[in-house]
C-alpha positions, 0 to 999 in steps of 0.5 A: 337337305338332310337336316330338312328331311330330319326335321320333316320326319320329326314332325311326322313321326315325333319321338316318343318315350319308350317307357311312358309313350309321351312325345318329346324324347326316346327316353324321357327324364322321368322314366330315366330317373326311375330306372332301377340301378343294379346292385353294387356288387357284380358277381361273375358266374365263371368256372375259373378264378377271375384273373387279376388283370380283370380289375372290375366289372360294373353294371349300371341298371337292372335289365327290366322295364323301360330299359329292357324295352329300349335295349330291345328296340336298339338291338332287334328293331333297328332303332339306332337312335336309341343308342343316344339316350342309352349312351347318355346314361352310361356317360352320366354313370362314368361322370359319377363313378369314373373308371381309369381308361386309355380306350373304350373297346366294345364287345365285337359281333361276328361279321355274319351277325353284324351283316344281319343286324347292320350295326354293333349295338355296343359300338353305337353306345361306345361312340356316344360314350367316347364323344362325351368323355373324350376317351378314345373308342377302338373298334376293329382291333378286338374281333370275333372269330366264331359266330358262337351259338346262343348262350341262353340255356347254357350252364357256366361251364358250357358258356365258358367252352362256348367262348373259347377262342372266340375272339382275337386281337387284330390291332397293328399298334400297341394295345392301350394299357387300360381298357374299358370293355363295353357291353350292352347286357351282361349275363354270366360274364363268360364273354367278357372274360374271353375278351379280357384274356385276348386283350391281356395277351395283346398287352392290355394291363388292366381291363374293366368291364362296363355293362349297361344292364344285367338281369338280377336273375343272372346271379 
């Protein structure tokens, strides 16, 4: 019955590419191929030295154009299915440039924001990535304690302070040794740094950050 409903909805409201608006896919191959890759070197704007357990930070795309539209549709327009093509992009990247990992952990949302949005966009991306790479996805173990104010307009010191004690480890089992911390959009890296601190304190030896996108202006 659900399949029939999905088929009818597909006929009435066919998928259109977020970039070119052609019918057939949420993000067509042509538009996906034109997405600008982020420069290879990722610099974090932190007021403290990057700890040794935070092994690397990678960003796949520049946050602009069709990719920006797709992320916005996912996060703010409730288009959950947009996680499928975006997750496929992350999967393709990891096939090209693997990251050693025992688990994928998405950056968590506070429960208040999770209730408002109805989902965690990073967790949706993580589910696609986990299904296609066979790397386990862990959700719920890393939790957000504080619904922190928006980081927009804050300098790097304010962002770091804003993230202080914002996360906690609630896992009952031993923490995995190597983790890919997954985020949709990276800014200064203050959130990733705060998450990495908590993961390391829980027993994670190596944290590698993977973000779908970042604005070059964030540098």
